[in-house]
C-alpha positions in Angstrom: 0.0 0.1 0.0 1.6 3.2 -1.4 0.4 6.2 0.3 1.6 8.3 -2.9 -1.0 6.6 -4.5 -3.7 8.6 -2.9 -4.5 12.3 -3.9 -5.9 13.0 -0.2 -2.7 12.2 1.8 -0.6 13.7 -1.1 -2.5 17.2 -0.4 -2.0 16.0 3.3 1.6 16.1 2.9 1.8 19.0 1.2 -0.4 21.0 3.6 1.6 19.2 6.1 5.1 20.7 4.9 3.5 24.3 4.7 2.5 24.1 8.3 5.8 22.5 9.3 7.4 25.6 7.8 5.4 28.1 9.2 4.8 27.1 12.7 8.4 27.3 14.0 8.0 31.0 12.7 5.6 31.9 15.4 6.4 29.3 17.7 9.9 30.4 18.6 8.7 33.7 19.5 5.9 32.6 21.7 8.0 30.3 23.7 10.8 33.0 24.1 8.4 35.7 25.2 6.8 33.0 27.0 3.4 33.3 25.7 2.8 29.4 25.2 -0.7 29.4 26.6 -1.7 31.6 23.7 -2.0 29.1 21.2 -4.8 27.4 23.4 -6.6 30.4 24.2 -6.7 31.4 20.5 -7.5 27.6 20.1 -10.9 28.0 21.4 -11.7 31.2 19.2 -10.9 29.4 16.4 -13.3 26.5 17.1 -16.1 29.2 17.9 -15.3 30.1 14.6 -15.6 26.8 13.1 -19.2 26.5 14.9 -20.0 30.4 13.0 -18.9 29.1 9.9 -21.0 25.6 9.9 -24.2 27.8 11.1 -23.8 30.6 8.3 -22.7 28.2 5.6 -19.7 29.9 5.3 -16.1 28.1 5.0 -15.0 27.2 8.4 -11.1 28.1 7.2 -12.2 31.5 6.6 -14.7 32.0 9.7 -11.6 30.4 11.8 -9.4 33.1 10.9 -11.4 35.9 11.5 -12.1 34.7 15.0 -8.5 33.9 15.4 -7.5 37.5 14.5 -10.0 39.0 16.7 -8.9 36.7 19.4 -5.2 37.7 19.1 -6.4 41.2 19.2 -8.4 41.2 22.2 -5.3 39.3 23.9 -3.3 42.2 23.0 -5.8 44.8 24.0 -6.3 43.0 27.5 -2.5 42.9 28.1 -2.1 46.5 27.7 -5.2 47.1 30.0 -3.8 44.6 32.8 0.1 44.8 32.4 0.7 43.4 35.5 -1.7 40.3 34.9 -1.0 39.4 31.4 -2.0 35.5 32.2 -5.4 36.8 33.0 -5.7 38.3 29.9 -5.2 35.1 28.1 -7.3 32.8 30.9 -10.4 35.3 30.1 -10.3 34.7 26.3 -10.1 30.9 26.7 -13.1 31.1 28.8 -15.0 33.4 26.2 -13.8 30.9 23.6 -14.8 27.6 25.3 -18.1 29.5 26.2 -18.9 30.6 22.6 -18.0 27.2 21.2 -19.8 25.0 23.5 -23.3 27.4 23.2 -22.9 27.5 19.1 -21.9 23.8 18.6 -25.7 23.4 19.9 -26.8 24.8 16.7 -24.4 23.2 14.2 -26.2 20.6 12.4 -23.3 18.9 10.7 -21.5 17.8 14.0 -19.2 15.6 12.3 -17.5 18.5 10.3 -17.2 20.6 13.7 -15.8 17.3 15.5 -13.3 16.7 12.9 -11.5 20.7 13.7 -11.1 19.1 17.3 -8.7 16.8 16.1 -7.9 17.9 12.8 -8.8 17.1 9.4 -5.8 17.2 7.1 -6.6 14.3 5.1 -10.3 15.9 4.2 -8.6 19.3 2.7 -10.0 19.9 -0.7 -7.9 21.1 -3.5 -9.2 24.8 -3.2 -8.2 24.6 0.5 -4.6 23.6 -0.3 -4.6 26.8 -2.8 -5.7 29.1 -0.1 -3.2 27.7 2.5 -0.4 27.9 0.2 -1.0 31.3 -0.4 -1.6 32.3 3.3 1.9 30.3 4.0 3.7 32.3 1.4 2.7 35.4 2.6 3.4 34.6 6.2 6.9 33.7 5.8 7.7 36.8 3.4 6.4 38.9 6.1 8.3 37.0 8.8 11.8 37.5 6.4 10.9 41.2 6.1 10.6 41.9 9.7 13.2 39.0 11.0 15.5 41.7 12.8 12.4 43.5 14.5 10.9 40.1 15.6 14.1 39.1 16.9 14.6 42.4 18.8 11.2 42.3 20.4 11.6 38.4 21.2 13.9 39.8 23.9 13.2 43.1 25.0 10.7 45.2 23.8 11.7 48.1 25.6 15.3 48.2 24.2 13.7 47.5 20.5 12.1 50.6 21.0 15.2 52.6 22.0 17.4 50.9 19.0 14.2 52.5 16.5 12.0 49.6 16.2 8.1 50.3 15.8 7.1 48.1 18.6 3.3 48.7 17.6 3.8 48.1 14.1 5.7 45.0 14.7 3.5 43.5 17.4 0.3 44.0 15.2 2.0 42.4 12.6 3.2 39.3 14.4 -0.3 38.9 16.2 -1.6 39.0 12.7 0.9 36.3 11.7 0.2 34.2 15.1 -3.6 34.3 14.4 -3.4 33.1 10.5 -0.8 30.4 11.6 -3.4 29.2 14.7 -6.4 29.3 12.0 -4.6 27.2 9.4 -3.0 24.7 12.2 -6.6 24.5 13.5 -7.6 22.8 10.2 -4.6 20.3 10.0 -4.1 19.2 13.6 -7.4 20.3 15.3 -7.9 22.9 18.4 -7.5 20.7 20.9 -3.4 20.0 20.4 -3.2 23.1 18.5 -0.6 25.0 20.8 1.8 21.8 20.9 2.6 22.3 17.4 3.7 25.8 17.9 5.6 24.6 21.4 7.0 21.1 20.8 9.3 21.8 17.7 10.9 24.6 19.5 11.3 23.1 23.0 13.1 20.2 20.7 15.4 22.4 19.4 16.3 24.3 22.8 17.9 20.9 23.6 20.4 21.2 20.7 20.6 24.8 19.5 23.0 27.5 20.9 21.8 30.3 19.1 18.6 32.1 18.1 19.0 31.2 14.5 20.1 27.5 14.9 16.9 27.1 17.1 14.9 28.2 14.4 16.9 26.0 12.0 16.3 23.0 14.2 12.9 23.8 15.1 11.7 23.8 11.6 13.3 20.4 11.0 11.7 18.9 13.9 8.2 20.3 12.7 8.6 18.9 9.3 9.6 15.5 10.7 6.9 15.8 13.1 4.3 16.7 10.5 5.4 14.6 7.8 6.8 11.6 10.0 3.2 11.8 11.7 1.3 11.6 8.7 2.9 8.6 7.4 2.9 6.8 10.3 -0.9 7.6 11.0 -1.9 6.2 7.2 0.3 3.0 8.2 -1.8 2.6 11.5 -4.8 4.0 10.8 -4.7 6.6 13.6 -6.0 10.0 13.7 -3.4 12.4 12.2 -3.4 15.3 14.8 -2.9 12.8 17.4 0.1 11.1 16.0 2.1 14.1 15.1 1.8 15.0 18.7 2.7 12.0 20.2 5.6 11.6 18.0 6.5 15.3 19.0 6.3 14.1 22.7 8.1 11.1 22.4 11.1 12.8 20.4 11.2 15.5 22.9 11.5 13.2 25.8 14.3 11.2 23.7 16.3 14.4 23.5 16.3 15.1 27.3 19.2 13.2 28.1 21.1 14.8 25.3 20.8 18.3 27.0 22.1 16.9 30.2 25.0 15.2 28.8 26.0 18.6 27.2 25.9 20.1 30.7 
């Protein structure tokens, strides 16, 4: 049984590669800025967006993208209003997302489609969605490359970056948009329940081997591609859910890397 004999698996692998390239670009900044729980919070808003899309007859990928962007903007606003309680803003958004998703799911007729977004539906991606995801990922990669130095500076110290001439508000706005876009697409591929794992685990694995910001980014991308492609292939042959297989492969790899860091120390 050859995996490449199936068009849906070829599409899934292509989207997996795209998401594997994009996720670490955002995940590294989230991990280093200690914003790992943002992924979970926005994931629940994307699930609410999926429910809205299914209720109104809109493509769930588009409606989840809109709600993900609204979610990251709400977090940004609340973080500024509650500077000493940033974690509270994340908890508020998570509660809002859970409440909306739970309530709106009662009005969704196609429950199977809604459930698919909980654990991902990468093997059910259409050709049109592949095209849309490809365009969006390309835009995110280009924008990240253009603002690489500014994002690097903001990752470690926003005040220092501002004194160095970086337009912190603009760059932060751009990064939050990229975050929302990445999370909405990742929700389609691996599912909202394990969404943040795709952002965090490749970076966490890379930190066991790397010694600099740039090397961490390179290792994160390599690990992310390995998790996505390896998880998809493994799930195909054992008949498991792709999203869960991807995350389990990532967790097991991370645990296997922990002794390497101890030996290096």
